[in-house]
N, C-alpha and C positions, 0 to 999 in steps of 0.2 A: 501076726506071724513075725517072729524074730529071725533075722538072717545072721548067721555067724560072720565074723569079720573076714575069715578066710574065704568063705563062699562069696561074700560081697566083693572082695578084691579080685577073685577069679572072674566073676561076672563082669566087673568093670573092665578088666583086661580084654575079655572076649568081646564086649560091646565096643570097646575102643578099636580093637584090631579088625573087627568084622562088621562095623557099624555102617559101612557104605559111605564113608566120608562125612558123616555128620559130626558136628561139634560135640565133644564129650561133655557130659554134665559133671559138675563137681561130685566127688565121692563123699557121700554122707556117712556120718558116724551113727550106727544103729542105736547106740545108747544115749545119744545127745537129745536134748529137747528140740521141739520144732523151732524155737527161737534161735538156738545155737546153729542148727542146720540152715535155717533161713539166712542167717548172717553169713555163713560160709558161702552160700549160693550168691548172695548179693556181692560179697567180696570177689568171688570168681568172675562175675560180670563187671566188676569195677565200679559198682554203685557207691556214691558218696555216703549213703545212709548206713553202709556197713562199718564206717569209721565212727569213733566216739564223737558224741555231740559236743556242743560248746561248753556244757557243764562237766564233760569228761565221762559221761555215762556210756557204757559199751552198747553196741547194737542189741545184744541179747537182753541187757538190763532194760532198755527202752521198750522192747517188745513185751517183756514181763510186766512192766508198769502199765502199759496201755491196753494189754489184752486180758486184764483181770475180769472177774465176773461183773457184769453190768456195763462193761465198756464195749469198745469196738469188737467186731468178729475177729476170730483168730486169723489175722493176715499172714502170720508166719506159716501156718498150716497150708494156706493157699499157695504161698511161695514154694514150699517144699513139694506140694503136689504138681506144680507147674514149672519145675526147674528146667524143662527141656529147652526153653528159649527165653530170651529177654522180652520178646513181645508177650509171651504167656505170663511172665512175671508182672509186667506192667498192667495186665488185666486185674491183678490183685490190688491195684491202687498204689503201687510203688512208683515213685519218680526215680528214674535211673537212665 
């Protein structure tokens, strides 16, 4: 199911205003890949892995390289599914 950008923004505002004091999650771009959204989430929480690595590769490029067929499970998808809290993200195997 694809949510329009306008609906996503309205939902984000409503959840932020009426969320009962919870920490807002980062706003995800519906058309972005899991890797791009995972990197936005990691950046939101201040994780060092959201920054380019020592070779200058972006966070999304690293996810793309290590999540190919035959490699590790899609950690970026886990991060996107569990973006509610830093503890939930850490269960995806991310050091942050």
